[in-house]
C-alpha positions in Angstrom: 107.2 67.1 -36.7 104.1 65.4 -35.3 104.7 64.5 -32.4 103.3 61.5 -30.8 100.7 61.4 -27.9 99.7 58.0 -25.5 96.7 57.0 -25.5 94.5 58.5 -22.8 94.4 56.0 -20.1 90.5 55.7 -19.3 89.4 55.1 -15.8 88.1 52.0 -14.6 84.0 51.7 -14.3 84.8 50.1 -10.7 87.6 49.5 -8.5 87.1 47.5 -5.5 90.5 46.5 -2.7 89.7 44.4 0.2 92.5 43.5 1.6 94.8 42.0 -0.5 91.2 40.6 -2.9 91.2 43.9 -6.1 88.2 43.7 -8.8 88.3 45.8 -10.5 86.0 46.1 -14.1 87.3 48.3 -17.0 82.9 49.1 -18.3 79.7 47.8 -17.9 79.1 44.4 -19.1 75.5 45.4 -20.7 74.3 42.8 -21.6 74.8 40.4 -18.6 73.5 43.6 -16.6 70.9 43.4 -18.7 70.3 39.5 -18.6 70.2 39.6 -14.5 68.1 42.0 -14.3 65.3 40.4 -16.3 66.1 37.5 -13.5 65.6 39.9 -10.6 62.4 41.3 -12.3 60.5 38.0 -13.1 61.4 36.2 -10.0 61.1 39.3 -7.4 57.2 39.2 -9.5 56.9 35.3 -8.7 57.3 35.3 -5.6 55.6 39.4 -4.6 53.1 37.4 -6.7 53.2 34.0 -5.7 51.9 35.0 -1.8 
């Protein structure tokens, strides 16, 4: 008779606790990360080259 196994719980990517605040990120939001990186790169190059 096959035994039933519970699916393994994956550890969260980031579990940050500061005082009473808890931030848990289960997986990396790649589209948001790519967007933020693109915006930061564009702003950084504008500031750097605009001197």
